[in-house]
C-alpha positions as CSV (number, residue, x, y, z in Angstrom):
1,M,0.0,0.0,0.0
2,S,1.4,3.4,-0.9
3,Q,1.6,6.1,1.7
4,L,2.1,9.8,1.3
5,V,2.8,12.6,3.7
6,I,1.9,16.1,2.5
7,D,1.6,19.5,4.1
8,S,-1.5,21.5,3.6
9,K,-3.6,24.1,5.3
10,V,-7.2,24.2,6.5
11,I,-8.8,27.2,4.9
12,K,-12.4,28.0,5.9
13,G,-12.8,24.4,7.3
14,R,-11.6,22.7,4.1
15,I,-8.5,20.9,3.0
16,E,-7.6,20.7,-0.7
17,L,-5.1,18.2,-2.0
18,N,-4.0,18.4,-5.6
19,N,-1.8,16.2,-7.9
20,L,-1.8,13.2,-5.7
21,P,-0.1,10.1,-7.1
22,F,-3.1,7.9,-6.9
23,E,-5.7,6.7,-9.5
24,D,-8.9,8.6,-9.9
25,D,-11.8,7.4,-7.8
26,Q,-9.5,5.4,-5.5
27,E,-10.7,5.1,-1.9
28,V,-8.2,6.6,0.6
29,K,-8.0,7.1,4.3
30,V,-6.8,10.5,5.5
31,Y,-5.3,11.3,8.8
32,V,-5.2,15.0,9.8
33,I,-2.6,16.0,12.4
34,P,-2.1,19.6,13.4
35,K,1.5,20.8,13.0
36,F,3.0,22.8,15.9
37,K,6.3,24.5,16.4
38,L,8.6,23.1,19.1
39,D,10.7,25.5,21.0
40,L,14.2,24.1,21.2
41,D,14.5,25.4,24.7
42,S,11.6,23.1,25.7
43,F,13.8,20.1,24.9
44,V,16.5,21.4,27.3
45,Q,13.9,22.0,30.0
46,A,12.4,18.5,29.5
47,Q,15.9,17.0,29.8
48,K,16.4,18.8,33.1
49,L,13.0,17.8,34.5
50,T,13.4,14.1,33.5
51,A,17.1,13.7,34.5
52,S,16.2,12.4,37.9
53,I,14.0,9.6,36.5
54,K,15.7,6.2,37.2
55,G,15.4,3.3,34.7
56,N,14.4,3.2,31.1
57,L,11.3,5.2,30.6
58,S,10.6,3.9,27.1
59,D,10.6,0.3,28.4
60,D,8.1,1.3,31.1
61,I,5.8,2.8,28.4
62,V,6.0,-0.3,26.2
63,A,5.2,-2.5,29.2
64,E,2.2,-0.3,30.0
65,R,0.9,-0.5,26.4
66,N,1.3,-4.3,26.5
67,E,-0.9,-4.5,29.6
68,R,-3.9,-2.9,27.8
């Protein structure tokens, strides 16, 4: 299955996508994710706040997901 990531804008509640590399009348699923700007200083602050966490946080998150 082909996948495509494209940037667009919502204008008056509508999104227009042109020149997509798919056949006409092909069914597609569209995910809309708002973009946001990350302040690089926020990464430094996050590192400071999480520096005291012991263990591997990503392993804990994976384990929690597997419990669901």
